N, CA, C and O atoms as a GROMACS GRO file, in nm:
protein
  476
    1MET      N    1  -1.538   8.428  -4.625
    1MET     CA    2  -1.508   8.511  -4.706
    1MET      C    3  -1.428   8.660  -4.639
    1MET      O    4  -1.323   8.714  -4.676
    2THR      N    5  -1.524   8.699  -4.530
    2THR     CA    6  -1.428   8.834  -4.494
    2THR      C    7  -1.304   8.826  -4.389
    2THR      O    8  -1.211   8.904  -4.366
    3GLY      N    9  -1.345   8.693  -4.333
    3GLY     CA   10  -1.206   8.636  -4.235
    3GLY      C   11  -1.043   8.658  -4.337
    3GLY      O   12  -0.934   8.685  -4.287
    4ILE      N   13  -1.075   8.637  -4.513
    4ILE     CA   14  -0.906   8.581  -4.546
    4ILE      C   15  -0.864   8.733  -4.570
    4ILE      O   16  -0.743   8.755  -4.561
    5SER      N   17  -0.966   8.864  -4.606
    5SER     CA   18  -0.904   8.958  -4.643
    5SER      C   19  -0.773   9.027  -4.503
    5SER      O   20  -0.651   9.032  -4.494
    6PRO      N   21  -0.884   9.067  -4.424
    6PRO     CA   22  -0.823   9.093  -4.293
    6PRO      C   23  -0.694   9.021  -4.264
    6PRO      O   24  -0.591   9.064  -4.213
    7THR      N   25  -0.724   8.907  -4.304
    7THR     CA   26  -0.554   8.780  -4.261
    7THR      C   27  -0.453   8.802  -4.361
    7THR      O   28  -0.333   8.779  -4.342
    8ASP      N   29  -0.502   8.847  -4.469
    8ASP     CA   30  -0.386   8.847  -4.581
    8ASP      C   31  -0.320   9.004  -4.556
    8ASP      O   32  -0.199   9.010  -4.577
    9SER      N   33  -0.379   9.114  -4.518
    9SER     CA   34  -0.357   9.221  -4.499
    9SER      C   35  -0.264   9.213  -4.342
    9SER      O   36  -0.156   9.271  -4.339
   10VAL      N   37  -0.297   9.163  -4.259
   10VAL     CA   38  -0.241   9.140  -4.161
   10VAL      C   39  -0.102   9.072  -4.171
   10VAL      O   40   0.003   9.112  -4.120
   11MET      N   41  -0.123   8.968  -4.243
   11MET     CA   42   0.021   8.913  -4.291
   11MET      C   43   0.136   8.964  -4.371
   11MET      O   44   0.254   8.935  -4.392
   12ALA      N   45   0.028   9.073  -4.415
   12ALA     CA   46   0.115   9.176  -4.518
   12ALA      C   47   0.200   9.278  -4.422
   12ALA      O   48   0.320   9.305  -4.421
   13MET      N   49   0.114   9.314  -4.362
   13MET     CA   50   0.151   9.408  -4.240
   13MET      C   51   0.309   9.337  -4.125
   13MET      O   52   0.404   9.399  -4.078
   14ARG      N   53   0.272   9.191  -4.118
   14ARG     CA   54   0.363   9.175  -4.076
   14ARG      C   55   0.502   9.092  -4.115
   14ARG      O   56   0.593   9.046  -4.045
   15ASN      N   57   0.473   9.096  -4.277
   15ASN     CA   58   0.623   9.047  -4.340
   15ASN      C   59   0.639   9.218  -4.362
   15ASN      O   60   0.758   9.221  -4.330
   16ALA      N   61   0.617   9.316  -4.383
   16ALA     CA   62   0.673   9.463  -4.370
   16ALA      C   63   0.746   9.460  -4.276
   16ALA      O   64   0.859   9.422  -4.307
   17ILE      N   65   0.726   9.494  -4.116
   17ILE     CA   66   0.766   9.470  -3.997
   17ILE      C   67   0.880   9.335  -4.016
   17ILE      O   68   0.999   9.363  -4.030
   18LEU      N   69   0.846   9.228  -4.015
   18LEU     CA   70   1.023   9.189  -4.019
   18LEU      C   71   1.054   9.192  -4.139
   18LEU      O   72   1.052   9.073  -4.169
   19GLN      N   73   1.090   9.264  -4.255
   19GLN     CA   74   1.141   9.318  -4.340
   19GLN      C   75   1.258   9.412  -4.260
   19GLN      O   76   1.380   9.405  -4.246
   20LYS      N   77   1.145   9.510  -4.212
   20LYS     CA   78   1.242   9.663  -4.156
   20LYS      C   79   1.304   9.585  -4.049
   20LYS      O   80   1.422   9.610  -4.024
   21ASN      N   81   1.236   9.487  -3.976
   21ASN     CA   82   1.395   9.456  -3.841
   21ASN      C   83   1.452   9.379  -3.909
   21ASN      O   84   1.533   9.332  -3.829
   22ALA      N   85   1.474   9.318  -4.024
   22ALA     CA   86   1.622   9.225  -4.094
   22ALA      C   87   1.694   9.433  -4.121
   22ALA      O   88   1.795   9.488  -4.077
   23ALA      N   89   1.604   9.472  -4.191
   23ALA     CA   90   1.693   9.586  -4.221
   23ALA      C   91   1.776   9.694  -4.160
   23ALA      O   92   1.869   9.766  -4.197
   24LEU      N   93   1.677   9.670  -4.004
   24LEU     CA   94   1.780   9.733  -3.888
   24LEU      C   95   1.895   9.672  -3.870
   24LEU      O   96   2.003   9.731  -3.878
   25ARG      N   97   1.879   9.519  -3.838
   25ARG     CA   98   1.946   9.436  -3.759
   25ARG      C   99   2.100   9.430  -3.878
   25ARG      O  100   2.217   9.412  -3.847
   26ASP      N  101   2.051   9.448  -3.989
   26ASP     CA  102   2.201   9.490  -4.085
   26ASP      C  103   2.228   9.556  -4.078
   26ASP      O  104   2.350   9.563  -4.086
   27VAL      N  105   2.124   9.731  -4.045
   27VAL     CA  106   2.232   9.847  -4.039
   27VAL      C  107   2.300   9.859  -3.872
   27VAL      O  108   2.382   9.945  -3.838
   28ALA      N  109   2.249   9.763  -3.792
   28ALA     CA  110   2.314   9.820  -3.680
   28ALA      C  111   2.451   9.674  -3.678
   28ALA      O  112   2.534   9.668  -3.588
   29SER      N  113   2.445   9.590  -3.776
   29SER     CA  114   2.526   9.476  -3.751
   29SER      C  115   2.660   9.523  -3.837
   29SER      O  116   2.765   9.460  -3.823
   30THR      N  117   2.648   9.661  -3.947
   30THR     CA  118   2.758   9.718  -4.008
   30THR      C  119   2.904   9.680  -3.942
   30THR      O  120   2.997   9.618  -3.994
   31GLY      N  121   2.897   9.732  -3.824
   31GLY     CA  122   3.049   9.735  -3.797
   31GLY      C  123   3.089   9.587  -3.683
   31GLY      O  124   3.192   9.532  -3.642
   32ASN      N  125   2.959   9.573  -3.668
   32ASN     CA  126   2.996   9.446  -3.592
   32ASN      C  127   3.044   9.240  -3.694
   32ASN      O  128   3.065   9.134  -3.636
   33VAL      N  129   3.044   9.263  -3.821
   33VAL     CA  130   3.047   9.160  -3.897
   33VAL      C  131   3.199   9.130  -3.850
   33VAL      O  132   3.288   9.208  -3.820
   34GLY      N  133   3.196   9.003  -3.855
   34GLY     CA  134   3.322   8.911  -3.839
   34GLY      C  135   3.369   8.874  -3.659
   34GLY      O  136   3.444   8.780  -3.632
   35SER      N  137   3.338   8.923  -3.601
   35SER     CA  138   3.338   8.950  -3.419
   35SER      C  139   3.286   8.867  -3.412
   35SER      O  140   3.173   8.848  -3.456
   36ALA      N  141   3.390   8.757  -3.325
   36ALA     CA  142   3.328   8.712  -3.251
   36ALA      C  143   3.288   8.714  -3.079
   36ALA      O  144   3.289   8.832  -3.044
   37GLY      N  145   3.254   8.629  -2.972
   37GLY     CA  146   3.202   8.633  -2.868
   37GLY      C  147   3.326   8.738  -2.799
   37GLY      O  148   3.330   8.855  -2.760
   38GLY      N  149   3.419   8.627  -2.809
   38GLY     CA  150   3.538   8.692  -2.712
   38GLY      C  151   3.538   8.814  -2.739
   38GLY      O  152   3.494   8.900  -2.663
   39ALA      N  153   3.589   8.836  -2.855
   39ALA     CA  154   3.637   8.972  -2.917
   39ALA      C  155   3.609   9.114  -2.910
   39ALA      O  156   3.676   9.216  -2.915
   40GLY      N  157   3.403   9.066  -2.889
   40GLY     CA  158   3.335   9.164  -2.829
   40GLY      C  159   3.371   9.191  -2.726
   40GLY      O  160   3.399   9.310  -2.725
   41ALA      N  161   3.394   9.129  -2.598
   41ALA     CA  162   3.387   9.171  -2.495
   41ALA      C  163   3.558   9.213  -2.482
   41ALA      O  164   3.562   9.296  -2.391
   42THR      N  165   3.616   9.204  -2.504
   42THR     CA  166   3.754   9.274  -2.523
   42THR      C  167   3.788   9.411  -2.648
   42THR      O  168   3.898   9.454  -2.682
   43GLN      N  169   3.681   9.443  -2.686
   43GLN     CA  170   3.713   9.583  -2.756
   43GLN      C  171   3.609   9.716  -2.662
   43GLN      O  172   3.613   9.839  -2.669
   44ASP      N  173   3.508   9.607  -2.566
   44ASP     CA  174   3.406   9.701  -2.500
   44ASP      C  175   3.516   9.759  -2.338
   44ASP      O  176   3.506   9.860  -2.268
   45THR      N  177   3.599   9.656  -2.330
   45THR     CA  178   3.680   9.691  -2.210
   45THR      C  179   3.806   9.801  -2.268
   45THR      O  180   3.859   9.883  -2.193
   46ALA      N  181   3.833   9.790  -2.373
   46ALA     CA  182   3.917   9.902  -2.412
   46ALA      C  183   3.895  10.088  -2.400
   46ALA      O  184   3.793  10.147  -2.437
   47PRO      N  185   4.011  10.149  -2.344
   47PRO     CA  186   3.957  10.241  -2.349
   47PRO      C  187   3.898  10.327  -2.435
   47PRO      O  188   3.954  10.310  -2.543
   48GLY      N  189   3.777  10.447  -2.451
   48GLY     CA  190   3.702  10.486  -2.501
   48GLY      C  191   3.591  10.356  -2.523
   48GLY      O  192   3.533  10.363  -2.632
   49GLY      N  193   3.571  10.295  -2.480
   49GLY     CA  194   3.454  10.172  -2.552
   49GLY      C  195   3.361  10.215  -2.514
   49GLY      O  196   3.272  10.146  -2.563
   50PHE      N  197   3.302  10.317  -2.430
   50PHE     CA  198   3.161  10.337  -2.398
   50PHE      C  199   3.186  10.483  -2.493
   50PHE      O  200   3.078  10.486  -2.551
   51THR      N  201   3.266  10.613  -2.547
   51THR     CA  202   3.265  10.670  -2.584
   51THR      C  203   3.207  10.656  -2.760
   51THR      O  204   3.130  10.733  -2.818
   52ASP      N  205   3.268  10.545  -2.808
   52ASP     CA  206   3.213  10.470  -2.905
   52ASP      C  207   3.119  10.430  -2.925
   52ASP      O  208   3.072  10.431  -3.038
   53ALA      N  209   3.059  10.378  -2.821
   53ALA     CA  210   2.922  10.243  -2.779
   53ALA      C  211   2.806  10.374  -2.840
   53ALA      O  212   2.712  10.359  -2.918
   54LEU      N  213   2.863  10.527  -2.758
   54LEU     CA  214   2.741  10.612  -2.762
   54LEU      C  215   2.725  10.668  -2.907
   54LEU      O  216   2.619  10.676  -2.969
   55ASN      N  217   2.901  10.723  -2.969
   55ASN     CA  218   2.899  10.747  -3.105
   55ASN      C  219   2.777  10.693  -3.210
   55ASN      O  220   2.698  10.753  -3.282
   56ASN      N  221   2.806  10.525  -3.176
   56ASN     CA  222   2.751  10.445  -3.258
   56ASN      C  223   2.624  10.438  -3.230
   56ASN      O  224   2.557  10.361  -3.299
   57ALA      N  225   2.565  10.507  -3.137
   57ALA     CA  226   2.465  10.477  -3.105
   57ALA      C  227   2.377  10.614  -3.152
   57ALA      O  228   2.272  10.611  -3.215
   58LEU      N  229   2.437  10.716  -3.112
   58LEU     CA  230   2.378  10.803  -3.205
   58LEU      C  231   2.365  10.835  -3.356
   58LEU      O  232   2.283  10.912  -3.406
   59GLN      N  233   2.474  10.752  -3.431
   59GLN     CA  234   2.500  10.769  -3.556
   59GLN      C  235   2.368  10.693  -3.584
   59GLN      O  236   2.295  10.755  -3.661
   60GLN      N  237   2.306  10.543  -3.532
   60GLN     CA  238   2.247  10.471  -3.583
   60GLN      C  239   2.092  10.532  -3.549
   60GLN      O  240   1.986  10.484  -3.590
   61VAL      N  241   2.106  10.640  -3.469
   61VAL     CA  242   1.981  10.657  -3.427
   61VAL      C  243   1.944  10.770  -3.535
   61VAL      O  244   1.831  10.775  -3.585
   62ASN      N  245   2.071  10.883  -3.575
   62ASN     CA  246   2.070  10.945  -3.700
   62ASN      C  247   2.024  10.905  -3.807
   62ASN      O  248   1.934  10.967  -3.865
   63GLY      N  249   2.088  10.771  -3.862
   63GLY     CA  250   2.070  10.679  -3.894
   63GLY      C  251   1.915  10.635  -3.989
   63GLY      O  252   1.885  10.633  -4.108
   64LEU      N  253   1.837  10.603  -3.850
   64LEU     CA  254   1.690  10.589  -3.877
   64LEU      C  255   1.611  10.723  -3.884
   64LEU      O  256   1.488  10.710  -3.882
   65GLN      N  257   1.658  10.849  -3.890
   65GLN     CA  258   1.579  10.907  -3.894
   65GLN      C  259   1.596  10.975  -4.045
   65GLN      O  260   1.497  11.024  -4.099
   66THR      N  261   1.694  10.974  -4.094
   66THR     CA  262   1.759  10.983  -4.265
   66THR      C  263   1.659  10.886  -4.331
   66THR      O  264   1.615  10.918  -4.442
   67GLN      N  265   1.625  10.791  -4.284
   67GLN     CA  266   1.554  10.706  -4.342
   67GLN      C  267   1.459  10.728  -4.343
   67GLN      O  268   1.404  10.750  -4.451
   68ALA      N  269   1.407  10.734  -4.255
   68ALA     CA  270   1.249  10.750  -4.187
   68ALA      C  271   1.201  10.926  -4.297
   68ALA      O  272   1.092  10.949  -4.348
   69GLY      N  273   1.301  10.998  -4.299
   69GLY     CA  274   1.304  11.154  -4.382
   69GLY      C  275   1.296  11.152  -4.549
   69GLY      O  276   1.255  11.233  -4.632
   70ASP      N  277   1.360  11.008  -4.560
   70ASP     CA  278   1.381  10.938  -4.672
   70ASP      C  279   1.221  10.910  -4.766
   70ASP      O  280   1.171  10.942  -4.873
   71ALA      N  281   1.186  10.825  -4.638
   71ALA     CA  282   1.072  10.715  -4.691
   71ALA      C  283   0.958  10.818  -4.693
   71ALA      O  284   0.874  10.790  -4.778
   72ALA      N  285   0.935  10.915  -4.634
   72ALA     CA  286   0.826  11.043  -4.608
   72ALA      C  287   0.813  11.126  -4.742
   72ALA      O  288   0.722  11.170  -4.811
   73SER      N  289   0.932  11.126  -4.743
   73SER     CA  290   0.986  11.256  -4.897
   73SER      C  291   0.913  11.184  -5.024
   73SER      O  292   0.836  11.230  -5.108
   74ALA      N  293   0.982  11.019  -5.000
   74ALA     CA  294   0.911  10.939  -5.146
   74ALA      C  295   0.839  10.904  -5.174
   74ALA      O  296   0.822  10.861  -5.288
   75PHE      N  297   0.735  10.902  -5.058
   75PHE     CA  298   0.594  10.817  -5.035
   75PHE      C  299   0.558  10.983  -5.070
   75PHE      O  300   0.448  10.979  -5.125
   76GLU      N  301   0.617  11.168  -5.058
   76GLU     CA  302   0.518  11.233  -5.091
   76GLU      C  303   0.514  11.236  -5.228
   76GLU      O  304   0.407  11.232  -5.290
   77ARG      N  305   0.628  11.244  -5.284
   77ARG     CA  306   0.652  11.225  -5.446
   77ARG      C  307   0.598  11.134  -5.505
   77ARG      O  308   0.630  11.138  -5.624
   78GLY      N  309   0.522  11.041  -5.478
   78GLY     CA  310   0.467  10.920  -5.514
   78GLY      C  311   0.592  10.816  -5.552
   78GLY      O  312   0.542  10.755  -5.646
   79GLU      N  313   0.659  10.788  -5.543
   79GLU     CA  314   0.756  10.714  -5.531
   79GLU      C  315   0.726  10.607  -5.500
   79GLU      O  316   0.728  10.530  -5.595
   80THR      N  317   0.683  10.544  -5.364
   80THR     CA  318   0.613  10.424  -5.297
   80THR      C  319   0.490  10.491  -5.254
   80THR      O  320   0.454  10.608  -5.240
   81THR      N  321   0.418  10.333  -5.231
   81THR     CA  322   0.270  10.350  -5.231
   81THR      C  323   0.242  10.281  -5.061
   81THR      O  324   0.133  10.249  -5.014
   82ASP      N  325   0.362  10.275  -5.000
   82ASP     CA  326   0.352  10.174  -4.916
   82ASP      C  327   0.329  10.275  -4.795
   82ASP      O  328   0.419  10.359  -4.790
   83ILE      N  329   0.275  10.283  -4.739
   83ILE     CA  330   0.232  10.397  -4.632
   83ILE      C  331   0.205  10.329  -4.465
   83ILE      O  332   0.191  10.388  -4.358
   84ALA      N  333   0.205  10.192  -4.496
   84ALA     CA  334   0.252  10.113  -4.384
   84ALA      C  335   0.409  10.138  -4.314
   84ALA      O  336   0.445  10.169  -4.200
   85ALA      N  337   0.484  10.109  -4.443
   85ALA     CA  338   0.598  10.083  -4.443
   85ALA      C  339   0.649  10.264  -4.363
   85ALA      O  340   0.659  10.295  -4.244
   86VAL      N  341   0.661  10.314  -4.439
   86VAL     CA  342   0.702  10.462  -4.434
   86VAL      C  343   0.664  10.502  -4.257
   86VAL      O  344   0.739  10.548  -4.170
   87MET      N  345   0.527  10.468  -4.250
   87MET     CA  346   0.497  10.524  -4.120
   87MET      C  347   0.542  10.430  -4.021
   87MET      O  348   0.520  10.467  -3.906
   88LEU      N  349   0.609  10.298  -4.037
   88LEU     CA  350   0.703  10.224  -3.951
   88LEU      C  351   0.814  10.268  -3.940
   88LEU      O  352   0.871  10.288  -3.832
   89ALA      N  353   0.847  10.284  -4.021
   89ALA     CA  354   1.003  10.396  -4.030
   89ALA      C  355   1.015  10.539  -3.937
   89ALA      O  356   1.108  10.581  -3.869
   90LYS      N  357   0.877  10.595  -3.965
   90LYS     CA  358   0.871  10.740  -3.843
   90LYS      C  359   0.901  10.669  -3.743
   90LYS      O  360   1.014  10.673  -3.695
   91GLN      N  361   0.796  10.585  -3.691
   91GLN     CA  362   0.785  10.572  -3.560
   91GLN      C  363   0.911  10.491  -3.507
   91GLN      O  364   0.956  10.510  -3.394
   92GLN      N  365   0.951  10.424  -3.573
   92GLN     CA  366   1.114  10.323  -3.496
   92GLN      C  367   1.189  10.448  -3.513
   92GLN      O  368   1.288  10.441  -3.439
   93ALA      N  369   1.185  10.609  -3.603
   93ALA     CA  370   1.311  10.664  -3.574
   93ALA      C  371   1.288  10.726  -3.455
   93ALA      O  372   1.367  10.755  -3.366
   94SER      N  373   1.113  10.752  -3.468
   94SER     CA  374   1.064  10.838  -3.308
   94SER      C  375   1.107  10.750  -3.186
   94SER      O  376   1.152  10.819  -3.096
   95VAL      N  377   1.106  10.623  -3.160
   95VAL     CA  378   1.159  10.556  -3.024
   95VAL      C  379   1.245  10.572  -2.999
   95VAL      O  380   1.298  10.625  -2.901
   96SER      N  381   1.272  10.537  -3.070
   96SER     CA  382   1.512  10.530  -3.093
   96SER      C  383   1.516  10.653  -3.050
   96SER      O  384   1.566  10.648  -2.938
   97PHE      N  385   1.482  10.804  -3.089
   97PHE     CA  386   1.486  10.886  -3.028
   97PHE      C  387   1.448  10.950  -2.943
   97PHE      O  388   1.492  11.059  -2.910
   98GLU      N  389   1.336  10.875  -2.883
   98GLU     CA  390   1.307  10.892  -2.712
   98GLU      C  391   1.410  10.846  -2.648
   98GLU      O  392   1.478  10.920  -2.577
   99ALA      N  393   1.443  10.666  -2.673
   99ALA     CA  394   1.544  10.655  -2.619
   99ALA      C  395   1.650  10.733  -2.593
   99ALA      O  396   1.671  10.791  -2.487
  100THR      N  397   1.732  10.734  -2.713
  100THR     CA  398   1.802  10.829  -2.640
  100THR      C  399   1.823  10.939  -2.594
  100THR      O  400   1.929  10.976  -2.545
  101LEU      N  401   1.725  11.002  -2.606
  101LEU     CA  402   1.717  11.138  -2.512
  101LEU      C  403   1.687  11.049  -2.345
  101LEU      O  404   1.730  11.104  -2.244
  102GLN      N  405   1.633  10.950  -2.336
  102GLN     CA  406   1.655  10.915  -2.182
  102GLN      C  407   1.779  10.843  -2.154
  102GLN      O  408   1.800  10.828  -2.034
  103VAL      N  409   1.840  10.810  -2.208
  103VAL     CA  410   1.926  10.759  -2.200
  103VAL      C  411   2.056  10.926  -2.164
  103VAL      O  412   2.139  10.933  -2.073
  104ARG      N  413   2.034  11.005  -2.245
  104ARG     CA  414   2.101  11.136  -2.215
  104ARG      C  415   2.049  11.168  -2.055
  104ARG      O  416   2.128  11.178  -1.961
  105ASN      N  417   1.905  11.182  -2.042
  105ASN     CA  418   1.853  11.238  -1.944
  105ASN      C  419   1.925  11.142  -1.767
  105ASN      O  420   1.965  11.198  -1.665
  106LYS      N  421   1.919  11.010  -1.790
  106LYS     CA  422   1.998  10.962  -1.728
  106LYS      C  423   2.160  11.018  -1.685
  106LYS      O  424   2.208  11.068  -1.584
  107LEU      N  425   2.217  10.976  -1.829
  107LEU     CA  426   2.353  11.008  -1.799
  107LEU      C  427   2.363  11.139  -1.735
  107LEU      O  428   2.436  11.123  -1.637
  108LEU      N  429   2.318  11.283  -1.744
  108LEU     CA  430   2.293  11.382  -1.686
  108LEU      C  431   2.246  11.359  -1.516
  108LEU      O  432   2.293  11.388  -1.406
  109SER      N  433   2.176  11.317  -1.548
  109SER     CA  434   2.123  11.318  -1.391
  109SER      C  435   2.226  11.253  -1.343
  109SER      O  436   2.241  11.328  -1.247
  110ALA      N  437   2.328  11.158  -1.328
  110ALA     CA  438   2.458  11.094  -1.278
  110ALA      C  439   2.535  11.143  -1.289
  110ALA      O  440   2.624  11.123  -1.206
  111TYR      N  441   2.562  11.243  -1.395
  111TYR     CA  442   2.684  11.352  -1.352
  111TYR      C  443   2.628  11.422  -1.232
  111TYR      O  444   2.700  11.427  -1.132
  112LYS      N  445   2.486  11.488  -1.230
  112LYS     CA  446   2.458  11.568  -1.169
  112LYS      C  447   2.513  11.536  -1.010
  112LYS      O  448   2.580  11.604  -0.932
  113ASP      N  449   2.452  11.400  -1.001
  113ASP     CA  450   2.431  11.322  -0.870
  113ASP      C  451   2.647  11.343  -0.844
  113ASP      O  452   2.682  11.405  -0.744
  114ILE      N  453   2.720  11.305  -0.906
  114ILE     CA  454   2.830  11.251  -0.952
  114ILE      C  455   2.930  11.414  -0.866
  114ILE      O  456   3.008  11.417  -0.770
  115MET      N  457   2.883  11.516  -0.948
  115MET     CA  458   2.965  11.652  -0.924
  115MET      C  459   2.883  11.683  -0.766
  115MET      O  460   2.956  11.713  -0.671
  116SER      N  461   2.753  11.673  -0.747
  116SER     CA  462   2.715  11.707  -0.598
  116SER      C  463   2.756  11.577  -0.443
  116SER      O  464   2.701  11.576  -0.332
  117MET      N  465   2.854  11.495  -0.490
  117MET     CA  466   2.866  11.459  -0.395
  117MET      C  467   3.043  11.488  -0.353
  117MET      O  468   3.152  11.488  -0.410
  118PRO      N  469   2.971  11.517  -0.184
  118PRO     CA  470   3.132  11.562  -0.107
  118PRO      C  471   3.219  11.486  -0.179
  118PRO      O  472   3.180  11.412  -0.269
  119VAL      N  473   3.345  11.499  -0.145
  119VAL     CA  474   3.492  11.445  -0.155
  119VAL      C  475   3.528  11.460  -0.028
  119VAL      O  476   3.641  11.428   0.008
   0.00000   0.00000   0.00000
């Protein structure tokens, strides 16, 4: 009897995580709809491909932070009672921001290394 309730709650959390992952995939793939494998490779080699990729990544991080803020606000207003979904959204936004920050730090370090190279 005690094993049923924790299992149900774990399965509910698993389903919530899967739904959030599916939502994140939908957000990430909105710009990639209809692209084939070969088409994506030619787009990456186009001039400005890095800039576009960086801008898209920053927009995705911003979107995750906006969604997390909206979810927290909805929870505070009492519109939703799913604290797990709110916390998951907050953690996803936090992890994506930390990853973006680390990428920025690596890019800055690479820039400094290049600029300090003798010509």
